[in-house]
Structure formats: structure tokens, C-alpha cells
N, C-alpha and C positions, 0 to 999 in steps of 0.2 A: 440669418439665422430665421430658420422657419417657425421660430416658438414667439417671433416678434412680430410677423407679418399682419395676421386678425387685427392686432392694436393698432394699427397703421390705416387700415381700411374706414373710408368714411362713403358718405353716399356718392363723393364724387370719384371716388374710385372706378375708374373701368377693367384697368389690366394689372397685372403682375410681369414684370420684365424680369426674372432671375437671369442670372450670368453664368456660364459654363468657363470660368475663369481660369487662364491659364492651361486647358484641356482638362478641366477637374468638374463632372458636372455636381451643378447645385444638388439638393437636394429633392428630384424632381419629383416621384410620388409622392412625398410629401405636399409639396407645394401646388401640384395637380387637385389635391384632395380638397386645399382651402378654395384654391381659385373655383373648382364646383359646387363647391361648400354657398361660395357666395354668388355664385354668377357671373364671375368674372373671365373675360380672355386672358388667356394664358399665349404670352410670345417668351420663346425661348431664346436668349443671347446663348447662339452657340459658336457665333463667330471663330473661337479657339479650339472646337471640341469636337473636329472630325474623326469619326471611329468611337469617341468614347461613350462608354454606356454606364446605365443602373441597375440592375439586377440583370442584364441582357437586354433591356431596350435602350436603343442610340439614341445619341443627343441629336436632338432635334425635331424628335417624333413624339413630344408631351404635348406642344400646342401647334403654335404656327412657329416655325423653328428659322434662324435667321443664320448664317454660314458667310466665310469671307476666306477670298481664294489671293489677298494681299501674296506676295510674294515668298514674304515669311512663314506663312501658314503650312500645315503638316502636309498639304496640297496646296497648289498652286494652278492659277490660269493666266498669272501674270497680272492681275488683276480684278476686280467685280468681285460678287458673292451668289448667294444661291438663298430662295424662299423655300422651303416645305412646311406641307400640309395636306392634312384628307380634307379641308372643306373646300368644295365647289365654289362656294362665292367669294371666299379667299384668293381662290387660286383664279380665278375671274377677273377681281378686283385688282391684283397685284398684275396678271397679265396686262390688263389697261395700262397701270399707271406704267409701268418699265415702255410703253410705247406708246406717247403722245395720247393717252385716252383711248384710244382704239382695238375694238375689236374688227372693223373690217378698214382695210388701207383707205385712209384722205378722208373718213368716217370720224370726228371726235366727239365720244360721248361725253368726257368728263377730263379736268385738267390732268394733264398726264405729264409724263418726263420723258429725257431719250435715254432710258437704263438698259438698252437692250447691250448682250452681250456678243460680241463678234465671234463670227465664226473661228476664227484664229484661237482666239481667247479659248473657247471649248474645245476644239481643237488639242489642244494644251493640257486641258485639264482631264479629257477622256483618256489622254496615254498616260496623264499621273495618277490616275484614278485605281488601277492594277496594283498601284507601287505601295497604295496609301496602307494596307497591314502591315507590310512588311518597315516601311517609316516607323509606323508608330510601336513595333515590336522594340524597334532599336531606339527608340527613344526611350522607352520603358524600361528596358537594359540599362540604358546610361544612366536615368534616375536612379533603377534600384543602387548600381555600385558606386554615385553618390551620397545616396542616402546612409548606407551603410559604413563610408569611409571619412565622409567628412568630420569635422572636428566638432559637439556636440553644444561644448562649451563656447564655441563663438559663430555659428548660425544655429536657427531653428528651421530642420530640412522639410519639404513636403512631407502631408499626411495625405492617405489614401482610406476613403470608409470601405466597411469589408462590403462586399458585393458591389463596388464600383472601379471602372475600367478609366483611369487617371490618364490620358494621352499625351502629355508636356508639350503643349506646345512653348511654355515658358518652363523652366525649374527656376523655381521664384524661392528664397530663400530670406529669413528674419535675420538681421542682422542684430546680434546680440549687444546689451550694454554691456561694457560704457563704450565698445565703438558704434560709430554712426556710418550710414552706408556710403555717407561721399566719401568719407574716408577710407572706407575699405574700398571702392571703387577705386579710390585713386591709386592705393598699392596694388591692385590686382592688375589696373590697367599698367603700371610698371613692371608688372610678372609678366604681362603678354598677354592676358585672359580679359577676352573681351565681356562685357557685362552692359545691362542696362536697370533702369528703373524704371517698372509699370506699375504703379505710376505715381508722379510726383507732386501732383497736384488731385485733390480730392476733386469729384464732380460738383459739388455744391462751393467748393472755391474759387469752378470756375468764373473767368470774367462776365461770360453772356448768364451767370444766373444771375450774378451782380448785378447785372445792369436791367434787368427785367424788374426787380425791385418788390420782390416777393418774401425776402426776409431770410433766403435758404441761407445767405452767409454769417445768420446770428443763428443759426440751428447749430446742434450738436450731433455730429455722426464719430461716435469716441472709435469705434474700430477702424473706419476709414481713414482718419487723420493717422491713427497709432500707423498703422499700413504704410501710410504713404511717406511716414518717418522712418522706416525700418526698411522694406522690402526692395530688393539686389538680386537680380535675375540672371545667373549665370549660363553659359553654355551647353545644350541638350542636344543638337540637331544631330539628324542620322549621320552624317559623314565625320563625325569625332572618332578619333583612332582611342587604342586603350592609352597610349602614351599621351596622349590631351587628356583625356579623365586623369591620370596620373597625375598630368601636370598642374589638374585641376586643383586637385587635394591637398597637394602640396602648399600649392599657394595660401590658401586658405589656412592649412595648418600654422604657417609661418608668420599670418598677420600678426601686427603689432597691437 
């Protein structure tokens, strides 16, 4: 919630990292203004938002953008990812870090990593890139059908803000009480509908943050915790047929 960002900024704050979750852009124009006002770096997690937009401006172009090309993403290279930036210093630093801290081969200037994408993976990505728009249009059409036909008394369907292009990497609903997402998932699995829960454990509840002993586990992040209890993702990929969509709708309608 952009309204709550400034209250969380302290002298230790270095950056804001909004997430374009499920392919739906965060309110990037407002967040960009806040970052500029406070002199903060903006790192946009656009891993799930290939081709998403806010008012015609693409995801990944608001600051330093980070994309994933994992096999389930809207386009894939098989594995790997991409950083986007218009800052020459960021580009230079990222280029060094991905290749053992080298600008010149075998001359190491800083501690780096072996994060180079292979030529084979890059070739797959280049072949996928021209297909991205058609893939996204199909995802958006599938989501529109589900939004129209899913029963609103059983699930809360995704909302798209005016001026925003949601590319539906995932089609994620909230399961409404008295049902819970685990029970709903069991029923849909029995009906042959694949589902998943993104994400069952909020970040601040993860073991690594408890081990850091900084008190994260005692903090209250009510929206994240509520979402973790309620969210469920339904099929949305471009390969769905009209019959598949109708099957999904009927299975949700008949939930007990």
C-alpha cells in the first residue's frame, strides 16, 4: 500500500523494492515519486510481469528492474533472468557481478559470481520474445472469462486498476469464508483442476528471518498473513481451451 510507505522509511532505508505480483504492476508511479522525494533507490521486482504496464509505461522501467525466465513465466529461457536499467553505473556493476567481477577476462576487480546466461538459454529466450504479446493477450482473455463467470460468493477474483495492464502470470483468487484454501484445493484436485498456493508462508515468517534474530517473527504484517491463509491460483496459461475454462468454472461453482 503506497499510503503506508513513508511511515516505514527510517534513516537506515536505502531502497524501496515493490513487487509486480502475479503480473499485476504495483502502483509504480506513486512509488517512484516517494523514492525520488526521499532519495531512495527503486528496485522493481518484475519477475512475473513481462509486458505489464501502468499508463503505458512497462514494468521493469521504473528503476532497476529484475525479471525471471523460469519455465512457468510468461516467456522463458529455461532458466535465468534479466536486469533492466538506464543507469550506466548499475549496468556496469551488474555486468561485472554476473561474470566473476571481471570487465576484462581473468582480471578480477571485485567479488563476483558465475551468473552468465548460456547462449542456448539466450537463443530460447530470443525465440520466445516475439510470442510474448500473443501469450499475454491469451492470458488476459482467459482471466476476463474467469472474472466474469466464477461465482463471487465463493472466490474473490483479481482486480485490475484503471490504466494498468495485468498480464496474469498467475490467476490468483481469495477463497471466501467459510471455505479455506486447503479444502478448496483438495476439491479442485479431485475434479482434475491443477492449483497452487503462492505463497503459503509470508516472508517475515520464513525460517531464515527467524534465525537472524531481528524480531521479524514478532512483527504483524496483517495483509500478508491474511493473503497466505486465503489465496489460491487457478490455471491461466495460454494453452487453456474454452472447454478447460468452462471446466474450471464449473468445478468452482460446485465447491462445497
